[in-house]
Short mmCIF file of the C-alpha atoms (twelve columns), coordinates in Angstrom:
data_MODEL
# 
_entry.id   MODEL 
# 
loop_
_atom_site.group_PDB 
_atom_site.id 
_atom_site.type_symbol 
_atom_site.label_atom_id 
_atom_site.label_alt_id 
_atom_site.label_comp_id 
_atom_site.label_asym_id 
_atom_site.label_seq_id 
_atom_site.Cartn_x 
_atom_site.Cartn_y 
_atom_site.Cartn_z 
_atom_site.pdbx_PDB_model_num 
ATOM 1  C CA . MET A 1  97.226 101.555 125.529 1 
ATOM 2  C CA . TRP A 2  94.991 98.780  124.276 1 
ATOM 3  C CA . GLY A 3  91.722 100.747 124.487 1 
ATOM 4  C CA . ARG A 4  93.233 103.286 122.422 1 
ATOM 5  C CA . ALA A 5  94.585 100.997 119.872 1 
ATOM 6  C CA . SER A 6  91.261 99.017  119.660 1 
ATOM 7  C CA . ALA A 7  89.446 102.511 119.199 1 
ATOM 8  C CA . GLY A 8  91.737 103.342 116.183 1 
ATOM 9  C CA . ILE A 9  91.046 100.007 114.813 1 
ATOM 10 C CA . VAL A 10 86.944 99.507  115.304 1 
ATOM 11 C CA . PRO A 11 85.466 103.043 115.265 1 
ATOM 12 C CA . GLY A 12 88.477 104.368 113.611 1 
ATOM 13 C CA . PHE A 13 87.532 102.086 110.370 1 
ATOM 14 C CA . PHE A 14 84.215 103.566 110.283 1 
ATOM 15 C CA . LEU A 15 85.380 106.989 110.850 1 
ATOM 16 C CA . SER A 16 87.980 106.495 107.937 1 
ATOM 17 C CA . ALA A 17 85.216 104.855 105.739 1 
ATOM 18 C CA . ALA A 18 83.100 108.103 106.310 1 
ATOM 19 C CA . LEU A 19 85.750 110.552 105.577 1 
ATOM 20 C CA . VAL A 20 86.782 108.910 102.404 1 
ATOM 21 C CA . GLY A 21 82.946 108.389 101.408 1 
ATOM 22 C CA . LEU A 22 82.290 112.228 102.056 1 
ATOM 23 C CA . ALA A 23 85.448 113.137 100.143 1 
ATOM 24 C CA . SER A 24 84.443 110.685 97.199  1 
ATOM 25 C CA . TRP A 25 80.870 112.135 96.944  1 
ATOM 26 C CA . LEU A 26 81.718 115.676 97.454  1 
ATOM 27 C CA . LEU A 27 84.025 115.783 94.647  1 
ATOM 28 C CA . PRO A 28 82.713 117.003 91.152  1 
ATOM 29 C CA . GLY A 29 81.519 114.163 88.814  1 
ATOM 30 C CA . PRO A 30 79.888 110.619 89.703  1 
ATOM 31 C CA . TRP A 31 81.410 109.003 92.779  1 
ATOM 32 C CA . GLN A 32 81.969 105.921 90.628  1 
ATOM 33 C CA . SER A 33 84.700 107.874 88.990  1 
ATOM 34 C CA . THR A 34 86.706 108.363 92.508  1 
ATOM 35 C CA . LEU A 35 86.100 104.340 93.641  1 
ATOM 36 C CA . VAL A 36 89.652 103.496 93.255  1 
ATOM 37 C CA . ALA A 37 91.270 106.556 94.416  1 
ATOM 38 C CA . GLY A 38 89.127 106.178 97.646  1 
ATOM 39 C CA . ALA A 39 89.990 102.541 98.014  1 
ATOM 40 C CA . LEU A 40 93.574 103.548 97.571  1 
ATOM 41 C CA . ALA A 41 93.149 106.420 99.952  1 
ATOM 42 C CA . PHE A 42 91.407 104.596 102.790 1 
ATOM 43 C CA . PHE A 43 94.468 102.728 104.339 1 
ATOM 44 C CA . PRO A 44 96.496 105.925 104.770 1 
ATOM 45 C CA . VAL A 45 93.732 107.607 106.452 1 
ATOM 46 C CA . TRP A 46 92.984 104.811 108.725 1 
ATOM 47 C CA . VAL A 47 96.424 104.511 109.691 1 
ATOM 48 C CA . GLY A 48 96.596 108.378 110.327 1 
ATOM 49 C CA . VAL A 49 93.155 107.691 112.369 1 
ATOM 50 C CA . PHE A 50 94.740 104.987 114.143 1 
ATOM 51 C CA . CYS A 51 97.883 106.698 115.109 1 
ATOM 52 C CA . LEU A 52 95.730 109.912 116.139 1 
ATOM 53 C CA . GLY A 53 93.992 107.658 118.584 1 
ATOM 54 C CA . PHE A 54 97.101 107.479 120.844 1 
ATOM 55 C CA . LEU A 55 96.803 111.298 121.587 1 
ATOM 56 C CA . PHE A 56 93.664 110.681 123.787 1 
ATOM 57 C CA . ARG A 57 94.027 110.493 127.511 1 
ATOM 58 C CA . SER A 58 92.356 107.333 127.804 1 
ATOM 59 C CA . GLY A 59 90.804 104.308 125.863 1 
ATOM 60 C CA . ALA A 60 87.410 105.424 126.900 1 
ATOM 61 C CA . ARG A 61 87.736 108.998 125.603 1 
ATOM 62 C CA . ALA A 62 89.074 107.638 122.362 1 
ATOM 63 C CA . TRP A 63 86.268 105.271 122.159 1 
ATOM 64 C CA . ILE A 64 83.527 107.761 122.725 1 
ATOM 65 C CA . ALA A 65 85.348 110.418 120.552 1 
ATOM 66 C CA . TYR A 66 85.881 108.153 117.562 1 
ATOM 67 C CA . GLY A 67 82.554 106.525 117.906 1 
ATOM 68 C CA . ALA A 68 80.800 109.842 117.815 1 
ATOM 69 C CA . PHE A 69 82.515 111.274 114.866 1 
ATOM 70 C CA . ALA A 70 82.182 107.918 113.276 1 
ATOM 71 C CA . ALA A 71 78.295 107.761 113.756 1 
ATOM 72 C CA . ALA A 72 78.046 111.559 112.810 1 
ATOM 73 C CA . GLY A 73 79.954 110.790 109.499 1 
ATOM 74 C CA . LEU A 74 78.002 108.016 108.485 1 
ATOM 75 C CA . LEU A 75 74.675 109.638 109.339 1 
ATOM 76 C CA . LEU A 76 75.846 112.670 107.170 1 
ATOM 77 C CA . LEU A 77 76.398 110.262 104.501 1 
ATOM 78 C CA . TRP A 78 73.165 108.660 104.959 1 
ATOM 79 C CA . ALA A 79 71.387 112.114 104.978 1 
ATOM 80 C CA . LEU A 80 73.199 113.264 101.959 1 
ATOM 81 C CA . ARG A 81 71.861 110.356 100.022 1 
ATOM 82 C CA . GLN A 82 68.318 110.411 101.416 1 
ATOM 83 C CA . TRP A 83 68.146 114.233 100.578 1 
ATOM 84 C CA . GLN A 84 69.422 113.408 97.017  1 
ATOM 85 C CA . TRP A 85 72.338 115.702 97.186  1 
ATOM 86 C CA . VAL A 86 74.695 112.975 95.607  1 
ATOM 87 C CA . GLN A 87 73.974 110.576 93.194  1 
# 
């Protein structure tokens, strides 16, 4: 149980940041206009990711899955910025 909870807290934080960041960047208009809405949406998304972590069979699986998804999401944010698809 503690492994799944810690997976929801640590890599779940970065996964939530990546999800909210992608939503903010992919909406039309400048990303600055979605900053407040993204900050307000971050906490409920993080709580949802945290709760979904308890559906995994073990803490190790939760850490691996959340870590991989968080890395992929943050890598996608980095790639979108490097390719200048977002401003």
